[in-house]
N, C-alpha and C positions, 0 to 999 in steps of 0.2 A: 572602447582601449582595442580595436582588432578584434576580425569576425576569425576568433579561434574558434574552431570544431571539436569535437573527437575527444578521446584520452590525454590527462593531461600527464605526463610522463616528469616531467623534473619543470620546474619553475626560481628562479635567482630574486631571490627574496630582496636579495641588500640593495639589489636595481634602484627600485622607490627608494631607499632608504639615501645613495651617494649618489643621486640623478634627479635631475627633473627631465622628466620624457616627454618630447615634445609630439615628436610621429611610432610608428609603429608600424612595421613591415614583414610577413611574410613567409620567408623563403624555404624553398627545400634544400637538403642537405646531399652532397653525394658523400658513400658510403662503401667500406670494404668487406666480403662476405657476411660475418659472421656480426656484424656492428645492429644493424636490426634484432637479431634476434636479442642482442642484450637491449636493444634500449625496448625494445617487449616488453621483455621481462623488468624495465624498471631501475637498472644499472644504469645509472643517469648522473652527475653533479655538475653542475654549471656555473658552483661559485665560484671559482675562479678566472674565467672566461672573459673572452671579449673577440671581439668581429674588426678588421682592419680590411682597409682595401691598397690590394695589391696587386701592378701593372689590369687595372681595368676590373680588375675581379676580388669579393667580396669571400675572404677566407675569417672559418672563428679558429683560437688557438685555446687552450688550455683546459677546451671540454672531454671532461676525462668519461668517456663509458670504457665500464668494465670488458674482460674479458669475456667471452661466451663458455659457463664452464662444460660445453660439453664438444666445445672444439677443438678440433687437431690445430697442427703445426703449420697451420694458416691463421692461426686465431691475431688482432690485430693489434696494433701500440693502443693503448688507453688514452693517450695524451698527441695522439698525431692530429695536426693541422688539417681541416676539416673544408670541402669547397664549397662555396654556400649559393642558389643558384635563388637568380634573380632577374627581372627584364633593365633591358641595357638600360632605358630610361629614368628606370629607380636607380640604378646604380650611376647612371650620371650627377641626377641628383642628391644624392646620397656625398658621391666626390665634393664638393663643390659646395653640399655643406660644411663636412667634418673641413675641409683646406679652409672656410671663408671665419665659421663663426665660432667653430673653437666645437663643435658639437665631435661624441664621440658615437660608437657603434656597439652595444648595452645588448648583450643574449638576456631577453622577456622569459621566452618560457618555451619547450620542447614538446612538443601534442604527436600525436598519431591522425592522420584523417586520411579517408577514403584508403588506408593503407601504406601510408605514404608519410615518412616522419617531416616533422615539417617543424620552421624554428621562429619565432619572432621576436624580431629584433628590434628596438628603440634608437632614436636617434636620441639623445640625451645629450644634457650639459650639467660637471658637477656641482656638488651643494658646495657648498660653504659653512664650516660646522656649526657653524649660530645656523644659518640656514635648517641644520639638521637638530639639534637643540629647540628650537620651536617649530618643526613638525615634532618632535617626537611630547612638547608640552601639548600640544593644540589636538594628538592622540589622547594624552592624558587627561585632558580639561571633558573631552569629547566620551569617554569612558567614563569615568564621573559622572558624568553627564541622565546619561545612558542606565547606568548601574540606579543613581538616584529613583529616576524615571520607573525603572523596572522596582524599587523596593515600594513606593510609593503606590503600586496598584495590588502591590498582596495586600492590603492592610484595606 
């Protein structure tokens, strides 16, 4: 699922529940002032965030980075729109996929890699309600099998 290395800061757990993730991309983020300090402190929330392509550039919306506690009056706006850094070829591919096939750009993880904040975004297709139920049933069955297997080994 991508070459994510480094310290995981935040993860969007609802993404795999709500979308079929078909492809992932690693993107850098354009940050202001004290935002990286808040990210290093782990004060980030990806819950309601989404990515959108505007004017040939990729932006992340609704990603909440809490203001830095030791910051001054130049602290950042917590939910401002931030630009994601991708290669032109990748952006062109994403434009084609999102326009034609009905795919969505979903932020999956935020992590630190070599001192830089990186985001793993996924190209996902929305799941229907019955798909979500099916996944939950599959997960529950797998959990029951593992539990039974573990109990057998103890005997």
